[in-house]
PyMOL Python script that loads the backbone (N, CA, C, O; Angstrom):
from pymol import cmd

cmd.read_pdbstr("""\
ATOM      1  N   UNK A   1      91.041 100.941  70.816  1.00  0.00           N
ATOM      2  CA  UNK A   1      92.241 100.131  70.641  1.00  0.00           C
ATOM      3  C   UNK A   1      93.139 100.302  71.857  1.00  0.00           C
ATOM      4  O   UNK A   1      93.399 101.422  72.297  1.00  0.00           O
ATOM      5  N   UNK A   2      93.603  99.197  72.387  1.00  0.00           N
ATOM      6  CA  UNK A   2      94.456  99.224  73.573  1.00  0.00           C
ATOM      7  C   UNK A   2      95.861  99.728  73.237  1.00  0.00           C
ATOM      8  O   UNK A   2      96.384  99.515  72.143  1.00  0.00           O
ATOM      9  N   UNK A   3      96.437 100.396  74.213  1.00  0.00           N
ATOM     10  CA  UNK A   3      97.804 100.899  74.076  1.00  0.00           C
ATOM     11  C   UNK A   3      98.729  99.953  74.832  1.00  0.00           C
ATOM     12  O   UNK A   3      98.421  99.547  75.953  1.00  0.00           O
ATOM     13  N   UNK A   4      99.836  99.607  74.239  1.00  0.00           N
ATOM     14  CA  UNK A   4     100.797  98.690  74.839  1.00  0.00           C
ATOM     15  C   UNK A   4     101.861  99.465  75.615  1.00  0.00           C
ATOM     16  O   UNK A   4     102.302 100.527  75.175  1.00  0.00           O
ATOM     17  N   UNK A   5     102.267  98.942  76.753  1.00  0.00           N
ATOM     18  CA  UNK A   5     103.299  99.616  77.558  1.00  0.00           C
ATOM     19  C   UNK A   5     104.605  99.760  76.786  1.00  0.00           C
ATOM     20  O   UNK A   5     105.327 100.739  76.973  1.00  0.00           O
ATOM     21  N   UNK A   6     104.914  98.803  75.929  1.00  0.00           N
ATOM     22  CA  UNK A   6     106.153  98.886  75.147  1.00  0.00           C
ATOM     23  C   UNK A   6     106.146 100.091  74.204  1.00  0.00           C
ATOM     24  O   UNK A   6     107.185 100.710  73.975  1.00  0.00           O
ATOM     25  N   UNK A   7     104.985 100.416  73.667  1.00  0.00           N
ATOM     26  CA  UNK A   7     104.875 101.578  72.781  1.00  0.00           C
ATOM     27  C   UNK A   7     105.129 102.854  73.579  1.00  0.00           C
ATOM     28  O   UNK A   7     105.877 103.728  73.141  1.00  0.00           O
ATOM     29  N   UNK A   8     104.504 102.957  74.753  1.00  0.00           N
ATOM     30  CA  UNK A   8     104.710 104.131  75.596  1.00  0.00           C
ATOM     31  C   UNK A   8     106.190 104.282  75.942  1.00  0.00           C
ATOM     32  O   UNK A   8     106.750 105.373  75.843  1.00  0.00           O
ATOM     33  N   UNK A   9     106.810 103.191  76.344  1.00  0.00           N
ATOM     34  CA  UNK A   9     108.225 103.241  76.720  1.00  0.00           C
ATOM     35  C   UNK A   9     109.110 103.638  75.547  1.00  0.00           C
ATOM     36  O   UNK A   9     110.023 104.448  75.707  1.00  0.00           O
ATOM     37  N   UNK A  10     108.854 103.089  74.392  1.00  0.00           N
ATOM     38  CA  UNK A  10     109.653 103.399  73.204  1.00  0.00           C
ATOM     39  C   UNK A  10     109.563 104.884  72.842  1.00  0.00           C
ATOM     40  O   UNK A  10     110.574 105.518  72.540  1.00  0.00           O
ATOM     41  N   UNK A  11     108.365 105.421  72.876  1.00  0.00           N
ATOM     42  CA  UNK A  11     108.174 106.835  72.527  1.00  0.00           C
ATOM     43  C   UNK A  11     108.901 107.730  73.535  1.00  0.00           C
ATOM     44  O   UNK A  11     109.608 108.661  73.151  1.00  0.00           O
ATOM     45  N   UNK A  12     108.721 107.441  74.819  1.00  0.00           N
ATOM     46  CA  UNK A  12     109.346 108.263  75.860  1.00  0.00           C
ATOM     47  C   UNK A  12     110.865 108.187  75.781  1.00  0.00           C
ATOM     48  O   UNK A  12     111.544 109.214  75.771  1.00  0.00           O
ATOM     49  N   UNK A  13     111.394 106.976  75.726  1.00  0.00           N
ATOM     50  CA  UNK A  13     112.860 106.809  75.696  1.00  0.00           C
ATOM     51  C   UNK A  13     113.476 107.356  74.414  1.00  0.00           C
ATOM     52  O   UNK A  13     114.648 107.731  74.402  1.00  0.00           O
ATOM     53  N   UNK A  14     112.701 107.404  73.345  1.00  0.00           N
ATOM     54  CA  UNK A  14     113.197 107.944  72.083  1.00  0.00           C
ATOM     55  C   UNK A  14     113.279 109.464  72.074  1.00  0.00           C
ATOM     56  O   UNK A  14     113.959 110.050  71.233  1.00  0.00           O
ATOM     57  N   UNK A  15     112.579 110.104  73.018  1.00  0.00           N
ATOM     58  CA  UNK A  15     112.522 111.560  73.008  1.00  0.00           C
ATOM     59  C   UNK A  15     113.223 112.231  74.182  1.00  0.00           C
ATOM     60  O   UNK A  15     113.570 113.410  74.107  1.00  0.00           O
ATOM     61  N   UNK A  16     113.433 111.489  75.264  1.00  0.00           N
ATOM     62  CA  UNK A  16     114.008 112.068  76.476  1.00  0.00           C
ATOM     63  C   UNK A  16     115.127 111.201  77.032  1.00  0.00           C
ATOM     64  O   UNK A  16     115.097 109.980  76.882  1.00  0.00           O
ATOM     65  N   UNK A  17     116.116 111.822  77.675  1.00  0.00           N
ATOM     66  CA  UNK A  17     117.094 111.017  78.417  1.00  0.00           C
ATOM     67  C   UNK A  17     116.421 110.567  79.721  1.00  0.00           C
ATOM     68  O   UNK A  17     116.148 111.385  80.599  1.00  0.00           O
ATOM     69  N   UNK A  18     116.164 109.287  79.836  1.00  0.00           N
ATOM     70  CA  UNK A  18     115.398 108.753  80.965  1.00  0.00           C
ATOM     71  C   UNK A  18     116.327 108.153  82.009  1.00  0.00           C
ATOM     72  O   UNK A  18     117.120 107.257  81.718  1.00  0.00           O
ATOM     73  N   UNK A  19     116.214 108.665  83.231  1.00  0.00           N
ATOM     74  CA  UNK A  19     116.947 108.080  84.346  1.00  0.00           C
ATOM     75  C   UNK A  19     116.136 106.952  84.983  1.00  0.00           C
ATOM     76  O   UNK A  19     116.692 105.937  85.403  1.00  0.00           O
ATOM     77  N   UNK A  20     114.819 107.140  85.051  1.00  0.00           N
ATOM     78  CA  UNK A  20     113.936 106.137  85.640  1.00  0.00           C
ATOM     79  C   UNK A  20     112.566 106.279  84.998  1.00  0.00           C
ATOM     80  O   UNK A  20     112.088 107.390  84.769  1.00  0.00           O
ATOM     81  N   UNK A  21     111.931 105.133  84.708  1.00  0.00           N
ATOM     82  CA  UNK A  21     110.603 105.140  84.114  1.00  0.00           C
ATOM     83  C   UNK A  21     109.807 103.968  84.658  1.00  0.00           C
ATOM     84  O   UNK A  21     110.237 102.817  84.582  1.00  0.00           O
ATOM     85  N   UNK A  22     108.643 104.274  85.207  1.00  0.00           N
ATOM     86  CA  UNK A  22     107.691 103.245  85.627  1.00  0.00           C
ATOM     87  C   UNK A  22     106.410 103.489  84.851  1.00  0.00           C
ATOM     88  O   UNK A  22     105.896 104.607  84.806  1.00  0.00           O
ATOM     89  N   UNK A  23     105.906 102.435  84.245  1.00  0.00           N
ATOM     90  CA  UNK A  23     104.639 102.518  83.538  1.00  0.00           C
ATOM     91  C   UNK A  23     103.725 101.458  84.137  1.00  0.00           C
ATOM     92  O   UNK A  23     104.035 100.267  84.116  1.00  0.00           O
ATOM     93  N   UNK A  24     102.601 101.907  84.667  1.00  0.00           N
ATOM     94  CA  UNK A  24     101.660 100.986  85.306  1.00  0.00           C
ATOM     95  C   UNK A  24     100.335 101.004  84.555  1.00  0.00           C
ATOM     96  O   UNK A  24      99.694 102.045  84.412  1.00  0.00           O
ATOM     97  N   UNK A  25      99.945  99.830  84.081  1.00  0.00           N
ATOM     98  CA  UNK A  25      98.632  99.677  83.461  1.00  0.00           C
ATOM     99  C   UNK A  25      97.636  99.498  84.598  1.00  0.00           C
ATOM    100  O   UNK A  25      97.611  98.448  85.240  1.00  0.00           O
ATOM    101  N   UNK A  26      96.831 100.496  84.847  1.00  0.00           N
ATOM    102  CA  UNK A  26      95.871 100.467  85.947  1.00  0.00           C
ATOM    103  C   UNK A  26      94.499  99.982  85.497  1.00  0.00           C
ATOM    104  O   UNK A  26      93.518 100.120  86.228  1.00  0.00           O
ATOM    105  N   UNK A  27      94.431  99.421  84.307  1.00  0.00           N
ATOM    106  CA  UNK A  27      93.158  98.960  83.758  1.00  0.00           C
ATOM    107  C   UNK A  27      93.087  97.443  83.686  1.00  0.00           C
ATOM    108  O   UNK A  27      92.329  96.898  82.884  1.00  0.00           O
ATOM    109  N   UNK A  28      93.859  96.761  84.505  1.00  0.00           N
ATOM    110  CA  UNK A  28      93.853  95.294  84.538  1.00  0.00           C
ATOM    111  C   UNK A  28      94.169  94.664  83.187  1.00  0.00           C
ATOM    112  O   UNK A  28      93.584  93.648  82.810  1.00  0.00           O
ATOM    113  N   UNK A  29      95.086  95.268  82.475  1.00  0.00           N
ATOM    114  CA  UNK A  29      95.581  94.684  81.235  1.00  0.00           C
ATOM    115  C   UNK A  29      94.872  95.087  79.961  1.00  0.00           C
ATOM    116  O   UNK A  29      95.271  94.651  78.881  1.00  0.00           O
ATOM    117  N   UNK A  30      93.839  95.900  80.047  1.00  0.00           N
ATOM    118  CA  UNK A  30      93.141  96.258  78.799  1.00  0.00           C
ATOM    119  C   UNK A  30      93.787  97.446  78.093  1.00  0.00           C
ATOM    120  O   UNK A  30      93.402  97.768  76.969  1.00  0.00           O
ATOM    121  N   UNK A  31      94.771  98.115  78.732  1.00  0.00           N
ATOM    122  CA  UNK A  31      95.532  99.169  78.075  1.00  0.00           C
ATOM    123  C   UNK A  31      94.801 100.476  77.889  1.00  0.00           C
ATOM    124  O   UNK A  31      95.093 101.219  76.952  1.00  0.00           O
ATOM    125  N   UNK A  32      93.849 100.776  78.765  1.00  0.00           N
ATOM    126  CA  UNK A  32      93.094 102.015  78.622  1.00  0.00           C
ATOM    127  C   UNK A  32      93.330 103.019  79.744  1.00  0.00           C
ATOM    128  O   UNK A  32      92.789 104.123  79.704  1.00  0.00           O
ATOM    129  N   UNK A  33      94.127 102.655  80.742  1.00  0.00           N
ATOM    130  CA  UNK A  33      94.361 103.532  81.884  1.00  0.00           C
ATOM    131  C   UNK A  33      95.790 103.327  82.367  1.00  0.00           C
ATOM    132  O   UNK A  33      96.131 102.266  82.890  1.00  0.00           O
ATOM    133  N   UNK A  34      96.618 104.345  82.189  1.00  0.00           N
ATOM    134  CA  UNK A  34      98.025 104.240  82.563  1.00  0.00           C
ATOM    135  C   UNK A  34      98.437 105.341  83.530  1.00  0.00           C
ATOM    136  O   UNK A  34      97.915 106.455  83.500  1.00  0.00           O
ATOM    137  N   UNK A  35      99.385 104.993  84.386  1.00  0.00           N
ATOM    138  CA  UNK A  35     100.043 105.964  85.256  1.00  0.00           C
ATOM    139  C   UNK A  35     101.541 105.777  85.057  1.00  0.00           C
ATOM    140  O   UNK A  35     102.036 104.651  85.000  1.00  0.00           O
ATOM    141  N   UNK A  36     102.255 106.893  84.950  1.00  0.00           N
ATOM    142  CA  UNK A  36     103.707 106.796  84.782  1.00  0.00           C
ATOM    143  C   UNK A  36     104.421 107.656  85.824  1.00  0.00           C
ATOM    144  O   UNK A  36     103.902 108.662  86.307  1.00  0.00           O
ATOM    145  N   UNK A  37     105.615 107.217  86.140  1.00  0.00           N
ATOM    146  CA  UNK A  37     106.574 108.026  86.889  1.00  0.00           C
ATOM    147  C   UNK A  37     107.780 108.140  85.971  1.00  0.00           C
ATOM    148  O   UNK A  37     108.346 107.135  85.539  1.00  0.00           O
ATOM    149  N   UNK A  38     108.164 109.370  85.680  1.00  0.00           N
ATOM    150  CA  UNK A  38     109.247 109.624  84.732  1.00  0.00           C
ATOM    151  C   UNK A  38     110.262 110.577  85.356  1.00  0.00           C
ATOM    152  O   UNK A  38     109.917 111.663  85.821  1.00  0.00           O
ATOM    153  N   UNK A  39     111.511 110.148  85.353  1.00  0.00           N
ATOM    154  CA  UNK A  39     112.598 110.961  85.898  1.00  0.00           C
ATOM    155  C   UNK A  39     113.582 111.241  84.767  1.00  0.00           C
ATOM    156  O   UNK A  39     114.087 110.326  84.118  1.00  0.00           O
ATOM    157  N   UNK A  40     113.842 112.541  84.547  1.00  0.00           N
ATOM    158  CA  UNK A  40     114.754 112.924  83.475  1.00  0.00           C
ATOM    159  C   UNK A  40     115.478 114.217  83.833  1.00  0.00           C
ATOM    160  O   UNK A  40     114.894 115.133  84.412  1.00  0.00           O
ATOM    161  N   UNK A  41     116.733 114.272  83.486  1.00  0.00           N
ATOM    162  CA  UNK A  41     117.496 115.509  83.680  1.00  0.00           C
ATOM    163  C   UNK A  41     116.998 116.610  82.735  1.00  0.00           C
ATOM    164  O   UNK A  41     117.267 117.790  82.962  1.00  0.00           O
ATOM    165  N   UNK A  42     116.281 116.230  81.689  1.00  0.00           N
ATOM    166  CA  UNK A  42     115.727 117.213  80.756  1.00  0.00           C
ATOM    167  C   UNK A  42     114.650 118.079  81.410  1.00  0.00           C
ATOM    168  O   UNK A  42     114.280 119.120  80.866  1.00  0.00           O
ATOM    169  N   UNK A  43     114.149 117.661  82.561  1.00  0.00           N
ATOM    170  CA  UNK A  43     113.120 118.425  83.269  1.00  0.00           C
ATOM    171  C   UNK A  43     113.695 119.543  84.139  1.00  0.00           C
ATOM    172  O   UNK A  43     112.940 120.337  84.702  1.00  0.00           O
ATOM    173  N   UNK A  44     115.011 119.613  84.255  1.00  0.00           N
ATOM    174  CA  UNK A  44     115.633 120.672  85.052  1.00  0.00           C
ATOM    175  C   UNK A  44     115.190 122.039  84.549  1.00  0.00           C
ATOM    176  O   UNK A  44     115.242 122.316  83.350  1.00  0.00           O
ATOM    177  N   UNK A  45     114.754 122.888  85.470  1.00  0.00           N
ATOM    178  CA  UNK A  45     114.364 124.247  85.122  1.00  0.00           C
ATOM    179  C   UNK A  45     112.981 124.388  84.515  1.00  0.00           C
ATOM    180  O   UNK A  45     112.578 125.494  84.155  1.00  0.00           O
ATOM    181  N   UNK A  46     112.239 123.281  84.391  1.00  0.00           N
ATOM    182  CA  UNK A  46     110.896 123.333  83.819  1.00  0.00           C
ATOM    183  C   UNK A  46     109.856 123.151  84.933  1.00  0.00           C
ATOM    184  O   UNK A  46     110.067 122.389  85.876  1.00  0.00           O
ATOM    185  N   UNK A  47     108.753 123.853  84.806  1.00  0.00           N
ATOM    186  CA  UNK A  47     107.679 123.692  85.777  1.00  0.00           C
ATOM    187  C   UNK A  47     106.997 122.339  85.570  1.00  0.00           C
ATOM    188  O   UNK A  47     107.163 121.696  84.534  1.00  0.00           O
ATOM    189  N   UNK A  48     106.234 121.927  86.570  1.00  0.00           N
ATOM    190  CA  UNK A  48     105.488 120.671  86.451  1.00  0.00           C
ATOM    191  C   UNK A  48     104.534 120.734  85.261  1.00  0.00           C
ATOM    192  O   UNK A  48     104.400 119.763  84.516  1.00  0.00           O
ATOM    193  N   UNK A  49     103.875 121.872  85.083  1.00  0.00           N
ATOM    194  CA  UNK A  49     102.956 122.023  83.962  1.00  0.00           C
ATOM    195  C   UNK A  49     103.684 121.877  82.624  1.00  0.00           C
ATOM    196  O   UNK A  49     103.183 121.214  81.716  1.00  0.00           O
ATOM    197  N   UNK A  50     104.842 122.483  82.499  1.00  0.00           N
ATOM    198  CA  UNK A  50     105.622 122.379  81.253  1.00  0.00           C
ATOM    199  C   UNK A  50     106.050 120.935  80.999  1.00  0.00           C
ATOM    200  O   UNK A  50     106.029 120.467  79.860  1.00  0.00           O
ATOM    201  N   UNK A  51     106.433 120.242  82.048  1.00  0.00           N
ATOM    202  CA  UNK A  51     106.834 118.829  81.904  1.00  0.00           C
ATOM    203  C   UNK A  51     105.655 117.983  81.436  1.00  0.00           C
ATOM    204  O   UNK A  51     105.787 117.165  80.524  1.00  0.00           O
ATOM    205  N   UNK A  52     104.504 118.188  82.070  1.00  0.00           N
ATOM    206  CA  UNK A  52     103.330 117.395  81.714  1.00  0.00           C
ATOM    207  C   UNK A  52     102.874 117.688  80.293  1.00  0.00           C
ATOM    208  O   UNK A  52     102.471 116.779  79.567  1.00  0.00           O
ATOM    209  N   UNK A  53     102.934 118.938  79.900  1.00  0.00           N
ATOM    210  CA  UNK A  53     102.579 119.275  78.517  1.00  0.00           C
ATOM    211  C   UNK A  53     103.538 118.613  77.527  1.00  0.00           C
ATOM    212  O   UNK A  53     103.124 118.147  76.466  1.00  0.00           O
ATOM    213  N   UNK A  54     104.822 118.577  77.886  1.00  0.00           N
ATOM    214  CA  UNK A  54     105.830 117.941  77.040  1.00  0.00           C
ATOM    215  C   UNK A  54     105.503 116.463  76.854  1.00  0.00           C
ATOM    216  O   UNK A  54     105.476 115.961  75.730  1.00  0.00           O
ATOM    217  N   UNK A  55     105.254 115.768  77.967  1.00  0.00           N
ATOM    218  CA  UNK A  55     104.945 114.336  77.909  1.00  0.00           C
ATOM    219  C   UNK A  55     103.626 114.112  77.167  1.00  0.00           C
ATOM    220  O   UNK A  55     103.529 113.197  76.349  1.00  0.00           O
ATOM    221  N   UNK A  56     102.612 114.933  77.442  1.00  0.00           N
ATOM    222  CA  UNK A  56     101.332 114.797  76.741  1.00  0.00           C
ATOM    223  C   UNK A  56     101.509 114.970  75.233  1.00  0.00           C
ATOM    224  O   UNK A  56     100.878 114.262  74.448  1.00  0.00           O
ATOM    225  N   UNK A  57     102.360 115.902  74.832  1.00  0.00           N
ATOM    226  CA  UNK A  57     102.613 116.113  73.414  1.00  0.00           C
ATOM    227  C   UNK A  57     103.333 114.908  72.803  1.00  0.00           C
ATOM    228  O   UNK A  57     103.014 114.493  71.688  1.00  0.00           O
ATOM    229  N   UNK A  58     104.298 114.351  73.529  1.00  0.00           N
ATOM    230  CA  UNK A  58     105.014 113.164  73.036  1.00  0.00           C
ATOM    231  C   UNK A  58     104.067 111.988  72.818  1.00  0.00           C
ATOM    232  O   UNK A  58     104.189 111.247  71.843  1.00  0.00           O
ATOM    233  N   UNK A  59     103.126 111.834  73.741  1.00  0.00           N
ATOM    234  CA  UNK A  59     102.230 110.679  73.732  1.00  0.00           C
ATOM    235  C   UNK A  59     100.829 111.025  73.218  1.00  0.00           C
ATOM    236  O   UNK A  59      99.862 110.327  73.521  1.00  0.00           O
ATOM    237  N   UNK A  60     100.731 112.081  72.456  1.00  0.00           N
ATOM    238  CA  UNK A  60      99.427 112.569  71.988  1.00  0.00           C
ATOM    239  C   UNK A  60      98.593 111.465  71.329  1.00  0.00           C
ATOM    240  O   UNK A  60      97.419 111.291  71.656  1.00  0.00           O
ATOM    241  N   UNK A  61      99.192 110.738  70.423  1.00  0.00           N
ATOM    242  CA  UNK A  61      98.484 109.686  69.692  1.00  0.00           C
ATOM    243  C   UNK A  61      98.033 108.561  70.637  1.00  0.00           C
ATOM    244  O   UNK A  61      96.919 108.051  70.522  1.00  0.00           O
ATOM    245  N   UNK A  62      98.908 108.190  71.560  1.00  0.00           N
ATOM    246  CA  UNK A  62      98.602 107.098  72.479  1.00  0.00           C
ATOM    247  C   UNK A  62      97.548 107.517  73.511  1.00  0.00           C
ATOM    248  O   UNK A  62      96.640 106.748  73.826  1.00  0.00           O
ATOM    249  N   UNK A  63      97.676 108.738  74.032  1.00  0.00           N
ATOM    250  CA  UNK A  63      96.727 109.222  75.037  1.00  0.00           C
ATOM    251  C   UNK A  63      95.318 109.316  74.441  1.00  0.00           C
ATOM    252  O   UNK A  63      94.333 109.095  75.145  1.00  0.00           O
ATOM    253  N   UNK A  64      95.222 109.637  73.170  1.00  0.00           N
ATOM    254  CA  UNK A  64      93.919 109.731  72.506  1.00  0.00           C
ATOM    255  C   UNK A  64      93.182 108.394  72.507  1.00  0.00           C
ATOM    256  O   UNK A  64      91.959 108.359  72.369  1.00  0.00           O
ATOM    257  N   UNK A  65      93.916 107.299  72.662  1.00  0.00           N
ATOM    258  CA  UNK A  65      93.324 105.963  72.668  1.00  0.00           C
ATOM    259  C   UNK A  65      93.024 105.458  74.080  1.00  0.00           C
ATOM    260  O   UNK A  65      92.507 104.353  74.242  1.00  0.00           O
ATOM    261  N   UNK A  66      93.344 106.256  75.099  1.00  0.00           N
ATOM    262  CA  UNK A  66      93.173 105.833  76.490  1.00  0.00           C
ATOM    263  C   UNK A  66      91.938 106.456  77.111  1.00  0.00           C
ATOM    264  O   UNK A  66      91.409 107.463  76.641  1.00  0.00           O
ATOM    265  N   UNK A  67      91.504 105.822  78.177  1.00  0.00           N
ATOM    266  CA  UNK A  67      90.434 106.392  78.990  1.00  0.00           C
ATOM    267  C   UNK A  67      91.018 107.377  80.000  1.00  0.00           C
ATOM    268  O   UNK A  67      90.428 108.424  80.267  1.00  0.00           O
ATOM    269  N   UNK A  68      92.192 107.034  80.567  1.00  0.00           N
ATOM    270  CA  UNK A  68      92.827 107.889  81.578  1.00  0.00           C
ATOM    271  C   UNK A  68      94.344 107.754  81.509  1.00  0.00           C
ATOM    272  O   UNK A  68      94.883 106.694  81.192  1.00  0.00           O
ATOM    273  N   UNK A  69      95.016 108.870  81.818  1.00  0.00           N
ATOM    274  CA  UNK A  69      96.478 108.891  81.840  1.00  0.00           C
ATOM    275  C   UNK A  69      96.916 109.850  82.928  1.00  0.00           C
ATOM    276  O   UNK A  69      96.492 111.006  82.951  1.00  0.00           O
ATOM    277  N   UNK A  70      97.769 109.372  83.836  1.00  0.00           N
ATOM    278  CA  UNK A  70      98.310 110.252  84.873  1.00  0.00           C
ATOM    279  C   UNK A  70      99.827 110.128  84.867  1.00  0.00           C
ATOM    280  O   UNK A  70     100.389 109.107  84.471  1.00  0.00           O
ATOM    281  N   UNK A  71     100.470 111.195  85.317  1.00  0.00           N
ATOM    282  CA  UNK A  71     101.923 111.202  85.293  1.00  0.00           C
ATOM    283  C   UNK A  71     102.495 111.957  86.473  1.00  0.00           C
ATOM    284  O   UNK A  71     101.916 112.923  86.971  1.00  0.00           O
ATOM    285  N   UNK A  72     103.645 111.485  86.900  1.00  0.00           N
ATOM    286  CA  UNK A  72     104.473 112.204  87.862  1.00  0.00           C
ATOM    287  C   UNK A  72     105.817 112.364  87.179  1.00  0.00           C
ATOM    288  O   UNK A  72     106.416 111.390  86.725  1.00  0.00           O
ATOM    289  N   UNK A  73     106.286 113.606  87.109  1.00  0.00           N
ATOM    290  CA  UNK A  73     107.555 113.880  86.438  1.00  0.00           C
ATOM    291  C   UNK A  73     108.498 114.543  87.425  1.00  0.00           C
ATOM    292  O   UNK A  73     108.116 115.465  88.146  1.00  0.00           O
ATOM    293  N   UNK A  74     109.730 114.064  87.449  1.00  0.00           N
ATOM    294  CA  UNK A  74     110.717 114.548  88.405  1.00  0.00           C
ATOM    295  C   UNK A  74     112.064 114.779  87.748  1.00  0.00           C
ATOM    296  O   UNK A  74     112.408 114.142  86.752  1.00  0.00           O
ATOM    297  N   UNK A  75     112.820 115.705  88.323  1.00  0.00           N
ATOM    298  CA  UNK A  75     114.252 115.780  88.038  1.00  0.00           C
ATOM    299  C   UNK A  75     114.897 114.695  88.896  1.00  0.00           C
ATOM    300  O   UNK A  75     114.247 114.197  89.816  1.00  0.00           O
ATOM    301  N   UNK A  76     116.140 114.309  88.639  1.00  0.00           N
ATOM    302  CA  UNK A  76     116.777 113.299  89.491  1.00  0.00           C
ATOM    303  C   UNK A  76     116.801 113.696  90.973  1.00  0.00           C
ATOM    304  O   UNK A  76     116.566 112.857  91.842  1.00  0.00           O
ATOM    305  N   UNK A  77     117.082 114.960  91.260  1.00  0.00           N
ATOM    306  CA  UNK A  77     117.126 115.420  92.652  1.00  0.00           C
ATOM    307  C   UNK A  77     115.740 115.352  93.297  1.00  0.00           C
ATOM    308  O   UNK A  77     115.611 114.934  94.447  1.00  0.00           O
ATOM    309  N   UNK A  78     114.725 115.754  92.573  1.00  0.00           N
ATOM    310  CA  UNK A  78     113.358 115.685  93.091  1.00  0.00           C
ATOM    311  C   UNK A  78     112.936 114.240  93.341  1.00  0.00           C
ATOM    312  O   UNK A  78     112.231 113.951  94.307  1.00  0.00           O
ATOM    313  N   UNK A  79     113.369 113.337  92.469  1.00  0.00           N
ATOM    314  CA  UNK A  79     113.013 111.925  92.626  1.00  0.00           C
ATOM    315  C   UNK A  79     113.655 111.336  93.879  1.00  0.00           C
ATOM    316  O   UNK A  79     113.025 110.554  94.590  1.00  0.00           O
ATOM    317  N   UNK A  80     114.892 111.704  94.149  1.00  0.00           N
ATOM    318  CA  UNK A  80     115.554 111.258  95.381  1.00  0.00           C
ATOM    319  C   UNK A  80     114.756 111.712  96.599  1.00  0.00           C
ATOM    320  O   UNK A  80     114.548 110.934  97.530  1.00  0.00           O
ATOM    321  N   UNK A  81     114.309 112.962  96.597  1.00  0.00           N
ATOM    322  CA  UNK A  81     113.510 113.490  97.710  1.00  0.00           C
ATOM    323  C   UNK A  81     112.173 112.761  97.807  1.00  0.00           C
ATOM    324  O   UNK A  81     111.706 112.476  98.910  1.00  0.00           O
ATOM    325  N   UNK A  82     111.560 112.459  96.684  1.00  0.00           N
ATOM    326  CA  UNK A  82     110.288 111.725  96.645  1.00  0.00           C
ATOM    327  C   UNK A  82     110.453 110.335  97.248  1.00  0.00           C
ATOM    328  O   UNK A  82     109.619 109.884  98.033  1.00  0.00           O
ATOM    329  N   UNK A  83     111.536 109.662  96.875  1.00  0.00           N
ATOM    330  CA  UNK A  83     111.793 108.319  97.428  1.00  0.00           C
ATOM    331  C   UNK A  83     112.037 108.370  98.927  1.00  0.00           C
ATOM    332  O   UNK A  83     111.533 107.530  99.673  1.00  0.00           O
ATOM    333  N   UNK A  84     112.811 109.356  99.369  1.00  0.00           N
ATOM    334  CA  UNK A  84     113.111 109.496 100.792  1.00  0.00           C
ATOM    335  C   UNK A  84     111.833 109.764 101.581  1.00  0.00           C
ATOM    336  O   UNK A  84     111.638 109.221 102.669  1.00  0.00           O
ATOM    337  N   UNK A  85     110.979 110.593 101.032  1.00  0.00           N
ATOM    338  CA  UNK A  85     109.718 110.931 101.717  1.00  0.00           C
ATOM    339  C   UNK A  85     108.792 109.722 101.835  1.00  0.00           C
ATOM    340  O   UNK A  85     108.085 109.566 102.831  1.00  0.00           O
ATOM    341  N   UNK A  86     108.803 108.871 100.814  1.00  0.00           N
ATOM    342  CA  UNK A  86     107.902 107.717 100.777  1.00  0.00           C
ATOM    343  C   UNK A  86     108.532 106.435 101.305  1.00  0.00           C
ATOM    344  O   UNK A  86     107.941 105.360 101.203  1.00  0.00           O
ATOM    345  N   UNK A  87     109.719 106.546 101.865  1.00  0.00           N
ATOM    346  CA  UNK A  87     110.402 105.338 102.378  1.00  0.00           C
ATOM    347  C   UNK A  87     109.863 104.951 103.739  1.00  0.00           C
ATOM    348  O   UNK A  87     110.313 103.966 104.324  1.00  0.00           O
TER     349      UNK A  87
END
""", "prot")
cmd.dss("prot")
cmd.show_as("cartoon", "prot")
cmd.util.cbc("prot")
cmd.orient("prot")
């Protein structure tokens, strides 16, 4: 069963204060391969592994229906540095 981007967004926004969220369906619309970029102040003081585990736990049901899921999680300050580096 395909996962809809709106479902992913609703779950994430319902659980975290989101400063920025990008959800990309990398499976040409079939909903089986997603990549996200998530920026939240709730990630302050947490390691990347802790952040990813948090997001994986939030999306446990949805990820179980996917072939692949990747994520980049940032604090607001880290995201600014990421944007500057990739500009």
